[in-house]
N, C-alpha and C positions, 0 to 999 in steps of 0.2 A: 847754698846750692839753687835755691829756687830763683832767689835773687839775680844769682849771677844768669842763670838760663836767661831770665826774662830780660834782664839788660842785654845779651848775646841775642836775642830775637829780634828787639826791638832795633838794637842797631843793624841787624840784618836786613830789616822790612825798612831803615831809615836810607841804609845804603841804597837799596833797590829803587826807593821814590827818589833819591837824589839823583841816581844814575836816568831814569826816565825823564826827570825835570832837566837834566842838562843835557839829555840828546834831543828835547824839544826844544831847548834854549839855543842850542847851538844848530839847529837846523830850518831855517825859516822856511825850506819848502815841507819839510815832514809836519810842522806846526800848522800850516795852510791846508793839507791835507787832511790832519785831524779833524780841524775847525770845520772843514766842508763836509767830511763824512758826517760829523756830530749834526749839523745841520742840515742835510739833504735827511738823516734816519728821520729827525724830528717833523720835518716839515710830509714826508712822502712815506707810509707805510710799506710801500713797495719795494724803497729800498734796499733796506737790509735785512736781503733773501739771500738763499744761497744761489741761486740761480742767475740772479741780478747780479751780485756782485761778480759772478764768472762773466756772465758779461760784460760788466768793465773790463776784465782783465783780456778779453778778447779784443773789444773795441780799443783797448790800449795799446793790443800789442804791435799792431804795424808801425804806429809813431813810435815807440819805443825803439823797437829795433833800428827805424830810421835814424832815430836820436843818439843813440848810442854809437853810431857812425860818425854824426856832425860833432858830437863830444868831442873825438881826437883832432879834429879839425878847428874845434874852438878853442879848445886848451891850448895848443899852437898857433892862436891867434888869430885865424885864419875864418874862412866862412865858405859854407856850401851850399847852393842856392839850388843844385841840379839832383839832387838827391829822389825828389818825387819824378821826375821824369827816365830816371835812369833806372828806378825800381820798374815802371812802367814799361820800358824798355827791355829789359831784364825777362819780366813776364813773358812779353810778346815772343822775345826769341825762343824761350822754352816751348810755347805753346806751336808756337808755328814750325820751328825743327821738327818736334815730336809727332805732330797732327797731319801739319801740311806736308813734311818732307821725308815723315816716315822714319827718323833717325830712333836710335832706342832711345828710352826716356833717360838713363844713365847720362850718356853721352848730352842729350839735349840740358840736363842740368847742368852739366858741365861748363857745354857754351853760355849758358844764361850766367853762371857766379862768373865766368871770364869775361862776359858782356859790362857787368858792373864793377870789376877789376880794372878792365881797359878804359873805361870811363872815367874811374877816378886817376888813373895813371896820367891821361891826358891832361885831365887838372891839374894834376901836381906839374906837368912837364909845362905848362903854359905859365904857372903862378912861379915856378923856381928857374927854370929857361929862358921863358919869354919874358918875365918879369912882367906881367901882367897882372893886377891887381885881383885878389881872389873872388870879389864881388863879381869882376867882369868875366873872368875865365868862368866861373861857373854859371853863371847867366847865361854865356854862349851854350856852354853844355846843357843847360836847359832845353835851348830849343832847339838845339841837334838832335838830343836823344827824343823828344816826343815828337820831331819830324821824322826820324827815322823807324819810332813804334807805329807813327801811321802810313808811313812808306809800306813796312814790312806787312802790317795788317789789312791795307787798302782801307781804314778806317773802319774795318767791322771788329766785332769781338771774336776770337778764336778760343774753341771749345780746350780745357785743359786736360792734360792726361790724366786717367783716372789713378794712377800708381801715385802723384802728386798731390792730387786732391785731397788726399787722404789729410795732408796737412792743417786743412781748415773744418777736420771733421773731430770727433770726439774719443777718448779712448775712454771704456767702459760706461758708456753713453751718458758720462757726466764730466769728464775732465775733458775742457779744449786742448788741443795739440797746439794752437796757434800762443795759449800762456805760455806751454812747456818750452817751445821754441824762443820765445821771449825771454823767460828765466835764461835758459842756455846762453845767449848770446849777449845778456846782461854780465853773465857771470866771466864769460868769453874777454868782455869789456874790461869787467873791472879788472880781470888779470894781466890784461896788456897795462894797464893804466898804470897799477900797482908795482907789478912785479918783473917787467923786461924791459931792455935797453930802449925799444922807442918809445916806450912809455915815458922813459925818465926823459927823453929826447924831448918830448912833445910838450913836457913842461917847461924845460930849458929855453925852447926855442919860443914859448908863448912868454915866458917871462921874460927873457932878452936876448933877442934873434942874436945881436951882435955880439953879445957876450959867449953865448953858445960857439958862434963860429970861431971866435979868438980862442976858445978852450979846445979848440980840436974837434968840435963835432960837423959830420957833414951836412950841414943844414938844406941843399938842395937834397939830397937823396932821401933823407929823413921825411920831406916833405913828400917827396914822390909814394913814400909807401904811405904816409898819414891818408892822403889822398885815396889812395889803392884800395885801403883799409874802407874808408866811407863808400866807395864803389861796391865794394864786397859784401857791406852791411844792407846797402841799400838794394842790391838784388836779392838777399834772403828776404827783405821786406816785401819788395815786389814778387817774389814767390809765392809768399804765406797769404798777401794779399789776394792773388789770383785763385790760391786755392779755395779760401771761403766763397769767392763768388764764382767757382768753378768754370772761369772762363778769364781768358786774359783781354782784358780792356783797354785799349791803345790812349785814352782817355783817362784811365786810373791814376790815382795818388795827386791828381793835380790841386797845388795849394800845399800839400802835405809838407815841403820844406820849410813852410812857415811855423807850421805846428811842430815840425822837430825842432827847429832854432827853440820856440817860446819854449818846447820840454826843457832843452839842456839849459836856456837862461833861470827859468824857475827852479830848477833845481842847483841854482847855485853857483855855476860858472859865471866866468866873467868873458865879454865881448873883448876884452881887453889880451886876454890869453892868460895862460899860467896857473888856473884856477877851473877845477871843474873834478866831477866824480860821477861814475855809472851807476851809482846806489841815488844820487841826485837826481839824475836826468831820468831814471825811472818813476821817481816822485812826481816829477814834472810830468811824465806822460799819463799817469794816474789823475792826476789832479784835472787834467783837461779831458779827460775821459769821464770821471765822477761829474764833473760839471756838465757835459752835453748829455750823460744817462741821466741826471736828475733834473736838468732841465726838462726833458721829454717827459718824464714821469710826472712832473709836476703841471704839464701842460701848458707851460711858457709859450708866448705867441712866437712862431718861427722869429719873426723879426727882431723881436728884444732879444733873442737867444745870443745874438752874434755881440750885441751891447752888454749885455751881463757877464758874458765870457771875457769879453775884451777887460772889462774893468775890474774882474777877480784876476787877470793873468797879472795886470799892473799892479793890483794891491799885493800880491804875491811876491814879484819881485821888489816891491818898493821896501818888504816887510824885511825882508832878506837885506836889501842895503843898509837899511838904516841899522839894522845889528850887527853889520861889519862897521858901519861908523862909530856907533856907540862903542861896542867892542876894543876897538883899536885905542880907548881912552881908558883902557883898565888898569893903568899903574898907578899905585899907591899914590897917597900925597907924597911930598918929600924927595920924589923921584924913583922910592921905593918900588918893587914890582912885589905884585902879591904872588903866593907861593903857586907851582901849577896846580892847576886843578882846581884850585880855590876859589870860590866866588867871590873877588875882589868889588871894592865899589863900581867900578865901570862895568863889569859883567853882571852885577845884580842891577844896575841902571838900565844896562842893555836889555836884560830878561824882563824887566818891568815894561820898557816901552814895549817890548815886544808881543809883551802878551796883553796891551793895551791895542795896540794895533791889529792884533789877532782879534780881538772883541770887536773891534771898528769891521773887520771882515766879516765877521760872523752877523751885526746888523747888518751890514750891508745887502749880506745875500739872502738872510731870512727877511728883511724888509723889503727888499727888491724882489724878490720871488714873490712874496704874498701879494706885494701891489701887480705884480706885470702878471699875475696868475688869470690871465682873462683870455687864453687860447681854449678853453671849455666853452660849452654853451651851458650846463647845468643841466642836471637830470638824474636819471638813474641808471638807464643803459649806456655804457661807456664804448665807445666807437673810436678808434684811430685812424688817422688818414694819413697818409703817406704821400706828399707831392712829389714829382720830381725837381721842380723848381717852383719856386716863385717870383724870379726875377723875370718873369715873362707874363704880359697881359691876360692871357689865356688862361692860364694858371690859377692868376689871381680872381677871375670870374669862377673858374671850378669852384675854389674855395668860398667864394661868396654864397653860391649857390648851395653847398652842400651845408653851410654853418645858418644859412635861412631854413633851411629844411630843418636841422637840426632845432633849433629853436622853436620851430612851430610842432615838432614831433616829442619835447621835452628830452630830448638827447645831449648826453653830455661827449661833445665832439672834440679831440685834441688832433689839431692839423699839425704837421712838421713839414719843412722845406728839405729836402735832401740835394740843393744847389748842383745840379746834374752830377752828385758824385754817387755811384752805384754801392761803393763800400759804406758810406754815409746813411744810405737808405737801407742797408741791411740791417745795421745798428740800429736804427728807428725802429724797425720791424720786430728784432728782437728784443728793443726796450716794450713795445707794446703786447708781445708777447708774455714778458714775465709781468708785466703789470697788472694783467687779469680784464683785459678789456673783453667786450663780448663780441666786438667783430671787428676786423680790420681792412681799412679801404686802403688799397696799393695804386698809383700810379707811376708804373716802373720806369725808371730812369733806361735801364735794358732789360728786357723780358728775360734774358737768359739769368744773368747775374742776380734776379730778384728770387728764383727759383731755391738755392735753397735757405733761405731767409722765412719763404712761405710755407717751406716744407715742415720747418720749425713751428710755425703756428697750425700747421694740418695735424702734426705729432700732440700739440695740446688743445685738441679739436676746438678750433677758435676760428670759424668761416671766414673767409678773404675775399672779398670782392674786387676787382680788377676793374680801374677806371681808365679808359682813353686807349690804353694799351695792355695786351694779355701778358700773361706769365708762364713760362716754359717749364717743364719738368715739374709742375707741382699743381695742387689741386685748390681750384678755385671754386665757389659757389656761382658765382657768375660774372660776365663780364659784359661791364656797362660801356659801350665805346662808340665812337662814328667808325666808320671804313676809311681808314688811310688811305689804302688802295685806291678804294672807288674814287677818293677824292682828288687824287692825282690824277685818275684817267679824266674827271671831270674837268680840269685844272686844262688840263690838256685839250681838249675838245673847246672849252671855252675861248681858249688863247687861239688855236688854229682855225677856229671861226671867224675870231676877229682880225686875224689876219689874212681871210680869204685863201687857207690851206698851202701860203708861201712866204716864207721869210726866213731870215735868221736870228737865231735868238740865244740867251745866256739863262743859265741856271744857275740861282744861289741857295746851294744846301745848308742844312743845320747843321747840327753837332756831331763832328763823327762818330759813328757807333751807337748812335741811339737810333732806338726801334723808329719812333715817328720820322726821323729822316731818310731811313731805308724805305720806309712803307711807301711814304708819299714822293719820294723820287722813282721808286720801281713801277707806281701806280700810272706815273706823269709819262716815264720813258714806254711803257706800255700802251697807253691812248695814243701817245704820239705818233707811232706805228704805223698808223690808219691816215698819215699825213706825211708821205713821201717828200712834200714840197717844202718841208720846212726842216732847217738844219741847225743842230744844237754847237755854237761855235765855241762856246766855253762852259765848264761847269767848275764852280769855286765854293769852298764852304765860307760860309758868314757866322755859324753859331748860333743861328736863331737870333742874332743881334742886330739892333737898326743902326749902330755906329759902325759895324764890321760890314754891315750891309752897304751902307755908305761909302766906307773907303774901298772894298772890294769893287764894288759897281763902277767908283770913279775910276779905278785901274783897268779894269778890264774896257772901258770905253776910250781908253787910248788906243789898245790893239783894235778893238773892235769898233769902230765909230760908226759902222753902218748900219746895228743891230736894227731889229722891228720888234724885238718883243724880248720879255723879261717873266721868267716864272722863279719867282722864290716860295722856298717850302714854308716860310710862314709870314702873316702881315708885319712884323716888327722889321725883315730884311727888307720887305718889299715896300715898304715906309724909307727905306736908307738908301733903296734904287731910287725910290722917285725924288728925293731929294738930290741924289747924285746925278739923275736926269736934266733936271731945270725943267725948262719949257719943252722940252721935249715928249716929258710924260703925260700921257695922255694922247698924245697927238703924232708925232711920228713913230714912239714907241708906246706900245702897251703894255702894262705890268699886271701880271695876276699874283695874287697873294694866298694864302690859307688861314685859317682861323676864325675871319669874321669877328675881328675885334674891334671895339668900340672906336679906337683911332683909324684901322681898316676901312670900319664900313663911312667914317665922315672921308675920308679919301675917294671911296668911291662914290661918295655923293657929289663931292668936289670935281670928278673927272679926271683927277691924276692917279688914280690906280682905276685899271679898267675893271676887276673883278676879283672877290674874295671868296673862295671855299667855306662857307661859316658851318661850325661844327657846334654850336649852340653851346659853348662851355658849361652855362649856368644849368642849363637842363641836365647835362653830364653828372654834376656834385650833385644836385638834387635827387636824381634818379639813382645814385650811385649809395646815398644816405638810404632812402628807402629801402633798397636790396639790402642793405648792412642792416638795419633794424628788424626785417623782415628775417634774413639769416639767423640774428642771434636769439629769435623769439622760437627757432626752429621750424619756420613756416617754409613752405617749399617756394624757390625761386625759379627764373627762367634761368637756363645756361647761358644764354645771351641775350642781352638787350640793346637793339640798335638804336641810336640815336640820328636819325638822318643829315647828311651833309646837303647843303644846297648852295647853289651859284649863285652870288651877289654881284648883281650888278644897278646902273644907275637908275634902270627900268623899274626894279623891283627891293630898291636898299629901305625904302621907306618902313616896306614891311618887316625889316628886321632891325632898323634902328628903334 
């Protein structure tokens, strides 16, 4: 009897082991996720904590919800590039209708969801009846939805109604609502795919569209419904995202469509159609979230993070591809097939090969992260710094000044790049909070959107230093900043004096919705009121980018060839304008920029750029770290530290260069 019992127990445990082993062997994405979890847990003691794992769930939520909708489209052999823009548009419609138009919140919610469905329906109509390739149809909607979001919001964030903002909060003070929404939407997606007529239609269309049509399936109508479902899920994702930020950002979710597609493919779906599961998509989204979270905790350089994420995504997909190819050869020798569920030769080979590649993944992640773990400066006091972007010389200089001061003070400084994405910055601030840093420096993408994440740091008693831009509706120990409004006024005076108080000018604006663009533009407009002889003939955004500044300025010269001045809200756009103006720059047309970057100062010295409002970004970074260390040690810091801005012209450029 004892022997029988022992055999039974052994058999039960063996069966459980085989089940787990088969689950891992048959799911490449799950294997990759397990590998990453183990690697990150070994590399960072802060990773495997309850709070941090909840952070990972929150950070995966929006991508996962978007990806569930994209799964429907990819299973049916389509593609949807518009989901990020549709998410932003839906959130903007909700905030605008409830806040600006005074509609009841429930009706605003209905309008937001209807907006997402309508965008998806248009995509489906263009694909089904307009015969447009899905790539082109949804690419067009990407632009249309983003443009409408900017038109409705006038390029400014809109406060989100309080009753809806609870979707970004927690239940019981610890369980994040976005995670619950993600789970609910995942269950709905799984139910649609596995248990409904339209779900079976997706697989049929993706497997062989012509065969599906010949079998009596109304393919065109089904595609309308499939893309409408994708739009619905995008609307929900946009509402959850805006709830986290407590504001609807017209530029929110940029590039999220690529993350959503990556999550679906990592999860085992085929871009050729006919294959895909909601559970796989969820795992794919979690892989992306674990990567970003873990790399932040490990202080990996912001520039290298993108490389590491791309490599791991490729390896995860390769892992699943190799498994599928190896599994297709699972027939036994002589043409006989192995019994269902039995580990035949091909299946064993696939499993061995799969775990071999998984080991390579571990080696790449562990070795790569260990080698690239150079974002910190070494020392005892841990300080986190989230910059709005590192795709701009101004913030690169701010980072350099901060790192130089950190090295001198023996501080362990971790610098992250939010890539002008308020949601990504919120994730980074959450990661800093859960990793036990002594203080945080934040250069907000948007002052309002940074508020909720900074309040989380406030609850954890971690002092926060705001750099260059303030944080609204949250407590900061100090603000180290140049006065952007005062700088805008100085730029207006410098340009007006150069033009003798008369002329026609154009203004190149920064990224719509950002605090820097709003404040510099407001200061310039205010300063220009003293010069009624100067007329602004055009204002166009060029997103703080030199190439866009060149293109926008080239276009404006066609309709306004007689302009005599240009104000650009940063030096990069000013340098693009100088390039477009050619020989006119510095002679018949005077250009004023903002920031005092090295390239900008060179142009001032050469005379092609008349002036730049210098902010001394190195000094900003240095002083921010000084105050962060003082706050971490409990010392008193000033509520505001002003770094002077100065107008740099050819006369005094040598003092700055």
